[in-house]
C-alpha positions as CSV (number, residue, x, y, z in Angstrom):
1,M,-5.3,-19.9,14.8
2,G,-3.9,-16.5,13.9
3,L,-5.7,-13.6,15.6
4,W,-5.7,-9.9,14.7
5,I,-7.3,-7.2,16.8
6,D,-8.8,-4.1,15.2
7,T,-9.6,-1.4,17.8
8,D,-10.4,2.2,18.7
9,M,-8.8,1.6,22.1
10,G,-11.2,2.8,24.8
11,F,-11.2,1.1,28.2
12,D,-13.5,-1.8,27.2
13,D,-11.1,-2.4,24.2
14,L,-8.2,-2.5,26.6
15,A,-10.1,-5.0,28.8
16,A,-10.9,-7.1,25.7
17,V,-7.2,-7.3,24.8
18,L,-6.3,-8.3,28.3
19,I,-8.9,-11.1,28.2
20,V,-7.5,-12.5,25.0
21,I,-3.9,-12.4,26.4
22,H,-5.0,-14.0,29.7
23,A,-6.6,-16.9,27.7
24,G,-3.2,-17.6,26.2
25,K,-4.2,-16.6,22.7
26,R,-1.4,-15.2,20.5
27,I,-2.1,-11.8,19.0
28,D,-0.4,-11.5,15.6
29,G,-1.0,-7.7,15.3
30,M,-3.3,-4.8,16.1
31,S,-4.7,-2.1,13.8
32,L,-6.1,1.1,15.1
33,I,-9.1,3.1,13.8
34,A,-10.7,6.4,14.8
35,G,-13.8,5.8,16.8
36,N,-14.1,6.3,20.6
37,S,-11.6,9.2,19.9
38,P,-9.9,10.8,17.0
39,L,-7.1,8.6,15.6
40,E,-4.3,10.6,17.3
41,R,-5.7,9.9,20.8
42,V,-6.3,6.2,19.8
43,R,-2.7,6.0,18.9
44,I,-1.6,7.5,22.2
45,N,-3.9,5.2,24.2
46,A,-2.6,2.1,22.3
47,A,1.1,3.1,22.8
48,S,0.5,3.8,26.5
49,A,-1.4,0.5,27.0
50,A,1.3,-1.4,25.2
51,R,4.0,0.1,27.4
52,Q,2.0,-0.3,30.6
53,F,1.0,-3.9,30.1
54,G,4.0,-5.2,28.1
55,W,2.4,-5.9,24.8
56,G,4.9,-7.2,22.3
57,F,2.9,-7.4,19.1
58,K,3.1,-4.7,16.4
59,I,0.5,-2.0,16.3
60,Y,-0.5,-0.4,13.0
61,T,-2.2,2.9,12.2
62,G,-5.5,2.7,10.3
63,R,-8.3,4.9,9.1
64,E,-8.9,8.4,10.7
65,T,-12.3,8.9,9.0
66,A,-15.2,6.7,7.9
67,V,-15.0,5.2,4.4
68,M,-17.2,8.0,3.0
69,G,-15.4,10.7,5.0
70,G,-16.4,12.4,8.3
71,L,-15.7,11.3,11.8
72,E,-18.2,10.4,14.6
73,T,-16.5,9.9,17.9
74,A,-17.9,8.8,21.3
75,E,-16.2,11.7,23.1
76,R,-19.4,13.1,24.5
77,I,-19.7,9.9,26.6
78,L,-16.0,8.9,27.1
79,G,-14.4,12.3,27.3
80,P,-11.3,13.6,25.4
81,L,-9.1,10.8,26.6
82,G,-11.4,8.1,25.2
83,M,-11.6,6.5,28.7
84,Q,-13.4,7.6,31.8
85,S,-11.7,7.1,35.1
86,S,-12.4,7.7,38.8
87,G,-8.7,8.5,39.3
88,A,-5.7,7.3,37.4
89,H,-5.4,7.3,33.6
90,L,-3.1,5.6,31.2
91,P,0.1,7.8,31.3
92,D,0.5,9.9,28.2
93,C,3.2,8.9,25.8
94,R,4.1,9.3,22.2
95,P,1.6,7.9,19.7
96,V,2.5,4.5,18.2
97,A,4.8,5.0,15.2
98,E,3.1,5.5,11.8
99,S,2.7,2.2,10.0
100,S,0.0,1.2,7.6
101,A,-2.8,-1.0,9.0
102,F,-3.8,-1.9,5.4
103,D,-0.3,-3.2,4.7
104,G,-0.1,-5.0,8.0
105,I,-3.3,-6.8,7.5
106,C,-2.5,-7.7,3.9
107,N,0.9,-9.1,4.9
108,W,-0.7,-11.1,7.7
109,L,-3.3,-12.6,5.3
110,E,-0.7,-13.3,2.7
111,G,1.2,-15.4,5.2
112,K,-1.7,-17.8,5.5
113,S,-0.2,-21.2,4.7
114,G,-3.4,-23.2,4.0
115,P,-7.0,-23.9,5.2
116,D,-5.8,-25.1,8.6
117,D,-3.9,-21.9,9.2
118,E,-7.0,-19.9,10.2
119,R,-7.1,-16.1,10.2
120,H,-9.5,-14.5,12.7
121,I,-10.1,-10.8,13.3
122,L,-11.5,-9.4,16.6
123,A,-13.1,-6.1,15.6
124,L,-13.8,-3.7,18.5
125,G,-14.6,-0.5,16.7
126,P,-16.0,0.8,13.4
127,L,-15.3,-1.5,10.4
128,G,-13.5,0.9,8.2
129,N,-10.1,-0.9,8.1
130,I,-11.8,-4.1,7.1
131,A,-13.9,-2.4,4.5
132,S,-10.8,-0.8,3.0
133,L,-9.2,-4.3,2.7
134,V,-12.4,-5.8,1.2
135,L,-12.6,-3.1,-1.5
136,A,-8.9,-3.0,-2.4
137,R,-7.9,-6.6,-2.0
138,P,-10.9,-8.9,-2.2
139,D,-8.6,-11.8,-2.9
140,L,-7.0,-11.4,0.5
141,A,-10.3,-10.7,2.2
142,R,-11.4,-14.2,1.1
143,K,-8.6,-15.6,3.3
144,I,-10.3,-14.3,6.5
145,D,-11.9,-17.2,8.3
146,R,-13.9,-15.1,10.7
147,V,-14.5,-11.6,11.9
148,T,-16.0,-11.3,15.4
149,W,-17.4,-7.8,15.7
150,M,-18.7,-6.0,18.7
151,G,-21.3,-3.8,17.0
152,G,-24.9,-3.4,15.9
153,A,-28.1,-3.9,17.8
154,V,-31.0,-6.2,17.2
155,T,-33.5,-3.9,19.1
156,R,-32.6,-0.4,20.4
157,G,-29.4,1.5,19.9
158,N,-27.1,3.5,22.3
159,H,-25.6,6.2,20.1
160,T,-29.0,7.0,18.6
161,A,-32.4,5.5,19.4
162,L,-31.8,2.8,16.7
163,A,-28.1,2.6,16.2
164,E,-25.2,1.2,18.2
165,Y,-22.1,3.4,18.1
166,N,-19.7,1.3,16.1
167,A,-22.4,0.7,13.4
168,F,-23.4,4.4,13.4
169,A,-19.8,5.7,13.1
170,D,-19.4,4.0,9.7
171,P,-22.5,2.2,8.4
172,E,-21.1,2.1,4.9
173,A,-18.1,0.1,6.1
174,V,-20.5,-2.4,7.7
175,A,-22.5,-2.6,4.4
176,I,-19.3,-3.2,2.4
177,T,-18.2,-5.9,4.7
178,L,-21.5,-7.7,4.6
179,S,-21.9,-7.4,0.8
180,H,-18.6,-9.1,0.2
181,Q,-19.4,-12.2,2.1
182,V,-16.8,-11.7,4.9
183,P,-17.7,-14.3,7.5
184,L,-19.0,-11.9,10.2
185,R,-20.2,-12.7,13.7
186,M,-22.0,-9.8,15.4
187,V,-21.9,-9.5,19.1
188,D,-24.5,-6.8,19.5
189,L,-25.8,-4.5,22.2
190,D,-28.7,-6.8,23.2
191,L,-26.2,-9.6,24.0
192,C,-23.8,-7.3,25.8
193,R,-26.5,-5.7,27.9
194,Q,-26.9,-9.1,29.6
195,V,-23.3,-9.0,30.9
196,L,-23.1,-6.3,33.6
197,A,-20.4,-4.6,35.7
198,T,-21.4,-3.2,39.1
199,P,-19.5,-1.1,41.7
200,N,-18.9,-4.3,43.6
201,D,-16.6,-5.5,40.8
202,V,-14.0,-2.7,41.5
203,T,-12.6,-3.6,44.9
204,P,-11.4,-7.2,43.9
205,I,-9.4,-5.6,41.1
206,L,-7.9,-3.0,43.5
207,N,-7.1,-5.7,46.1
208,A,-5.2,-7.8,43.6
209,G,-2.3,-5.5,44.6
210,G,-0.1,-5.5,41.5
211,K,1.5,-2.5,39.9
212,N,-1.5,-1.9,37.6
213,A,-4.2,-2.7,40.2
214,G,-5.0,0.9,41.0
215,L,-5.1,1.9,37.4
216,L,-7.3,-0.9,36.3
217,A,-9.6,-0.4,39.3
218,D,-10.0,3.3,38.5
219,L,-10.6,2.7,34.8
220,T,-13.2,0.0,35.6
221,E,-14.9,2.3,38.1
222,G,-14.9,5.2,35.6
223,Y,-16.5,2.9,33.0
224,I,-19.2,1.7,35.5
225,N,-19.8,5.4,36.4
226,I,-21.0,6.0,32.9
227,A,-24.1,4.0,33.7
228,L,-24.4,5.2,37.3
229,S,-24.5,8.9,36.1
230,R,-27.4,8.0,33.9
231,G,-29.5,6.4,36.7
232,R,-28.6,2.8,36.1
233,D,-27.1,0.5,38.7
234,A,-24.8,-1.4,36.4
235,M,-22.9,-1.0,33.1
236,A,-23.1,-3.3,30.1
237,I,-19.8,-4.8,29.2
238,F,-19.3,-4.3,25.4
239,D,-16.0,-5.2,23.8
240,P,-15.0,-7.9,26.3
241,C,-18.1,-9.9,25.3
242,A,-16.6,-10.2,21.8
243,S,-13.4,-11.4,23.3
244,V,-15.3,-14.0,25.3
245,A,-16.8,-15.2,22.0
246,V,-13.3,-15.6,20.6
247,I,-11.8,-17.5,23.5
248,D,-14.7,-19.7,24.7
249,Q,-17.0,-21.1,22.0
250,D,-19.4,-22.4,24.7
251,A,-20.0,-19.1,26.4
252,I,-21.9,-17.3,23.6
253,S,-24.1,-19.0,21.0
254,F,-24.7,-17.6,17.5
255,A,-27.4,-18.1,14.9
256,D,-27.4,-17.5,11.1
257,A,-29.3,-14.4,9.9
258,H,-29.6,-12.0,7.1
259,I,-28.1,-8.7,8.4
260,E,-28.4,-5.3,6.7
261,I,-27.5,-1.8,7.8
262,D,-29.3,1.4,7.1
263,T,-27.0,3.8,5.3
264,S,-29.6,6.5,4.8
265,Q,-29.1,10.0,6.2
266,G,-32.3,9.8,8.2
267,P,-33.0,8.9,11.9
268,S,-32.5,5.2,11.3
269,R,-29.0,5.6,9.9
270,G,-26.7,2.9,11.4
271,Q,-29.6,0.6,12.4
272,T,-28.7,-3.0,11.9
273,I,-31.7,-5.1,10.7
274,V,-31.3,-8.8,11.7
275,D,-33.6,-11.3,10.0
276,P,-33.2,-14.9,11.3
277,H,-36.2,-16.4,9.6
278,P,-35.7,-19.6,7.7
279,T,-36.5,-18.1,4.3
280,A,-34.0,-15.2,4.7
281,I,-30.8,-15.5,2.7
282,K,-28.2,-15.8,5.4
283,N,-25.0,-13.6,5.1
284,A,-23.7,-13.4,8.7
285,Q,-24.3,-14.6,12.3
286,Y,-25.5,-12.8,15.4
287,A,-25.1,-13.6,19.1
288,V,-28.4,-15.0,20.5
289,S,-27.5,-16.2,24.0
290,V,-24.8,-15.9,26.6
291,D,-23.9,-17.7,29.8
292,T,-23.7,-14.5,31.8
293,K,-21.9,-16.1,34.8
294,R,-19.3,-17.7,32.6
295,A,-18.7,-14.5,30.6
296,R,-18.4,-12.4,33.8
297,D,-16.0,-15.0,35.3
298,L,-13.8,-14.9,32.2
299,I,-13.8,-11.1,32.1
300,F,-13.1,-10.3,35.7
301,S,-10.7,-13.2,36.3
302,A,-8.5,-11.7,33.5
303,L,-8.7,-8.2,34.9
304,K,-7.9,-9.4,38.4
305,A,-5.0,-11.5,37.1
306,E,-3.5,-8.5,35.3
307,A,-4.0,-6.4,38.3
308,A,-2.1,-8.9,40.4
309,K,1.1,-8.7,38.3
């Protein structure tokens, strides 16, 4: 299976990548998109993470705005670096070199040798890069066997009352992806809110004792502090849940549904509407259940293993 990661490179994106690597999956390439932060900061974060953790796959530069223009970041939550921390941050470095995400994804899909040579995309941010591919090269988009996307919400949102951030940041991209029959699996907020990180999860990472133990512990603690600062005692784990779905088919269960997204300019913009009823015309899947212990074990064993190196 060929795997491509599309990301806006916040901390939970970083953790999601480490989980895939720890599971022994080969990453064929990575495309970046503005989301958690403007694209320039995303490029810096990706370059720094690649250097810090020894990633060898090529990283491509994608969209800096939504498909209809404009930019909605998560900086008011994540800060100007796109990652909260209780101490250490990824060291600043030059952004990844300019190279076209569109061309990179096209070349990857063109290399598909047959039906057994599957092409999977793990999407951890807004879907603009995928929507751009779908519109310009629908022939290649048909070579995608699966997109597993952390995004959307069956019930309440987090960026607005009704919309999850990745969906709200570019709802038109979601609509384009769904309307072109891309095989999409949605790992939504409701699922991710069942898999929690608490302050007790930080010390085992720190105690792993490797060169990145302190950095990963501080970033994990900073991530958890987002919830603590809002009066909650644990933080939902978002992007890593999508990685769990990719590496372990038994950890998260999916069901067919008809999924739409609100692209209006009103208060429901970005809301994902999920209809699983038997009479609905199914166009995607959404996550319906998770083995929370299994998911947490996969997530934190990967972080501790990386922290031990």
